[in-house]
N, C-alpha and C positions, 0 to 999 in steps of 0.2 A: 302243051308242047308246040313250040314254034318251028322246030326243025332246023334252027340255026345252030351251028357249032358253038362249043363253049367259048372258043377264042373270039368269036364275033360278039358275044355278049359280055365281054370284059375279060375273058381268059380264065379257064379253070374254075368256073362258077363264081367269079368275082362280080362285084356290083358293077353294072354298066357305067361307063364313064360318060358323064354329060359334058359335052364340049362347051366352051365358053368359060366365063368366070375369070378370076385373077390368074393370068398366065397359064390357064389350064391347071388348076390346083391338083387334079388327080395325076397329071403328068409329072409333077415335081414332088408329089407327096410321098416320096420314098427316101427315108432317112438312111441311105447307104453312103458309103464313102464318096462315090462319084455323083454327088448332087450339086446343084448350081451354086449353093452357098459355099461349099468346100472348094469348088473350082475357082470361085472369085478370090477366096483366101489364098489359094496356091498361086494364082496370078499375081496377087499383091506381094507374096514372098519372092517370086521371080523378078518382080520389078525392082527390088532393092538393089541388087548388083548392077542392073542396067541404069538405074537412077544415079548411082555413085559414079559410074563410068561417064555418063553424060555431064554430070556436074563438074567433074575434075578434068574433063577433056581439054587439051591445049592449055594446061596450067590453071584451069578453073575460072578464067576471066573473059572468055569469049561469050558475048551476049547471046549469040545464036544458039550455041550449045547449052547455055544455061536456060534458054527458053525451052529447049527440048527436055531438059531435066525437070523444069517446072511442069511440063505436060505429063511426064511420067509420075511425078509426085501428086499431081491433081488426080490422075486416074487411080492411084493407090488410095487416096483419101475417099474418093467416090465409092470405090469397091468396098471400103471399110463400112460405109453406111449401108450399102445394099445387101452385102452378105449377111449381116446381122438381122436386117429386116426380113429377108427371105427365110432365114433359118427359123425365126420366131413365128412368122405368119403361116408357113407351110409345114411346120413341125419337122424341120430338117436338122435339128440339133443333134450332133454326134460328138463322141469323145475326141475325135480328131479336130473338129471345129473348136471345141472348148479349149484345146491346147494351142492349136495353130493360129487362131484368130488373134489372141493377145500378143503372141510372139511376132506376128506380122505387123501389128500396130507399133509395137516398141521398136522393131527392126527398122522400119522406114523412117520413123521420127528420129530415132537415135542416129541413124546413118546421116540424115540431113543435118542435124545439129553438130555432129562431130566434123563433118566435111566443111560446114560453114565456119566453124571455129578454127579449123586448121588453115583455111584460106584467109583468116583474119577479118572476116565480115561480121562475125558474132563473138562477143566476149565469152571466154571460157566459163566464167562464173554462171552465166545464164544456162549454158549447156549442162554444167554440173548440177545446178538446182533442179532443172527439169528431169534429168536422168536419175538423180538421186530420189526424187519424188516417185517417179514411175516404178523404179526397181523396189523401193521401200513398200509402196502400196501393193505391188504384186506379191512380195513376201508376206505381207500382213494378211492378205487374203488366204494364203495357205495356212497361216497361223491360226485363224479362226474358222477355217472351213469345216472342222470337226463339229463345231457348235452351230454355225449358221453361215449364210452367204451374204456378203456385203453387197447390197443392190447398187446399181449404177444410179447416181443422183443426177438431178438436172444440172447442178453446178458442174459435175464432172463432164457432162456432155458439152456444156458451154465452154469449159476449159479446153476440151479437145478441139472444138471448132476454132477457138481463138489461137491455139497453138498451130493448127493447120494453116490458118490465114497468115499468121505472122511468119512462119517458116517459109511458106510459099512466096511471100513478098521478099524475103531475104534471098531466096533462090534466084529470083529475077534480078537482073542488073539494073536496079533503080537508082536514080540520082535526083537531086534537088528536093523539093517538098515531099515527094513520094518516099524518099529515103528517110526523111524525118518522121513521116507518118508511120512507116513500118517499125521504127524504133518504139514509138509509143504503143503501137499494137502489140509488140513483143513484151513491153512492160506490163500491159494489161494481162497478157497470157501468163506471165510469171506470177503476178499477184493471184490470179485464179488458181494457178498450179499450187501455190503455197496454201491458200485458204482451203481449197477442196482437199488437199492432202491432210491438213490438220483435222478436217471434218471426218475423213475416213479413219484417222487414228482414233478419234472419239468414238465412232461407231464400232470399231473393232474392239476397243476396251469394254464398251457396254455389252456387246454381244458375247464376249468371252466371259464376263462376270455372270451374265444371265445363264450361259451354258454351264458354268461350273456350279452355280447355285442349283440349277435343275438336276445336275448329276448328284450333288450332295443330298438333295431332297429324295431322289430316287433310291440312293443307297440307304438312307435312314429308314425309308418305308420298307425296303427289303429286309433290313435288320429287324424292324418291329414285327413284320409278318413271320419271320423265322422264330422270333421269341414267342409269339402267340402260339405257333404250332408246337414248339417245344414245351410250353407251359401246359397246353391241352394234353399232350402225351404224358407229361409228368403227373397231372391230376388224375388221369385214368389209372395209372399205375398205383397211385396212392389209394384210390378207391378200392382197387382189387386187393391191396394189402389189408385194408381195414375190414373188408368182407371176410377175408381168410382168417384174420385174427378173431373176429366175432364168432365164426363157426367153430374155431378151435376152443373158444371159451365156453360156448353154449353146450356142446356135446358132453364134455366131462361133468358139467353141472346137472344136466338133465338125466343122464344115466344113473348116477347115485341116488337122485331123488326118486326115480321110478322104482329102484330096488328097495329103497326104504319104505315106500308105500306098499309094495308087495309083501314085505315082511310084516308090516302092521296088520295087513288083512289076512295073514296066515297062509298066503299062497304066492308063489313066485309069479312075477309079472309075465315071464315068458310062457308059463303054463296057462295062465288066464288068457293070454292072447291066442295061444294055440287052441285052447278049448273053444274060444269064441269063433275062431275060424272054422273049427270042425262043425260046430252047431250050424253055422251059416251054410256050409256045404251040404249038411244033412237036410236042411230045409229046402235047398235047391233040388 
């Protein structure tokens, strides 16, 4: 007994918190709604309307306001990296985070693409390809989630990085060689978007086939087990019927044979049995 109250030792008998470590792991290791990962996700969601207002301010062609919009976009991309890392490292994964994180990602990227295309800075076909891919992959994840989860690939992470850099360069009012460079960076991002999207489709089809095959195998095994149980029960019933039939046949045959034997000896079998029992009792 140290005499220290429970709160001083970690609260209500909890394990004492050792200070130090990564951001004080014990301080953030509480997977409630208001944890650091979810707060960063909500900040990113709130940045979406602010980013749109900054980008479209004064007609959308003011270099200063577009620089502010770029800063908001950069903060959103950085929080996207950190909230996922914190959630995995400190076990802060929540249902809210699973839903809100991809929504925030798609919202900030979609808002930037649509605004840039509406301003005439980015061709609409690029916006359509990227948004179609992102929406399609999201729906495909729900399509196969009953069987398995499609893991995030390295190519998908590189695609996200390329999209962020390309869109960020388009948000800035660049001219000259930098404007040409951002076009080729965007083309690389589009190629990665299409290639990784096709790879996700392949993974989804394979996972769904495996899941359906496993379900069919489990169903066939269950049917086989049910058939075995039914067969065992039927065999027991047949055995009981055979035993009953044998007893019914033996008794009528044994009794007439015993009576015939008693008549040949000149004494009923019943009396001989009774006499034998009487003699035995007398001997006792």
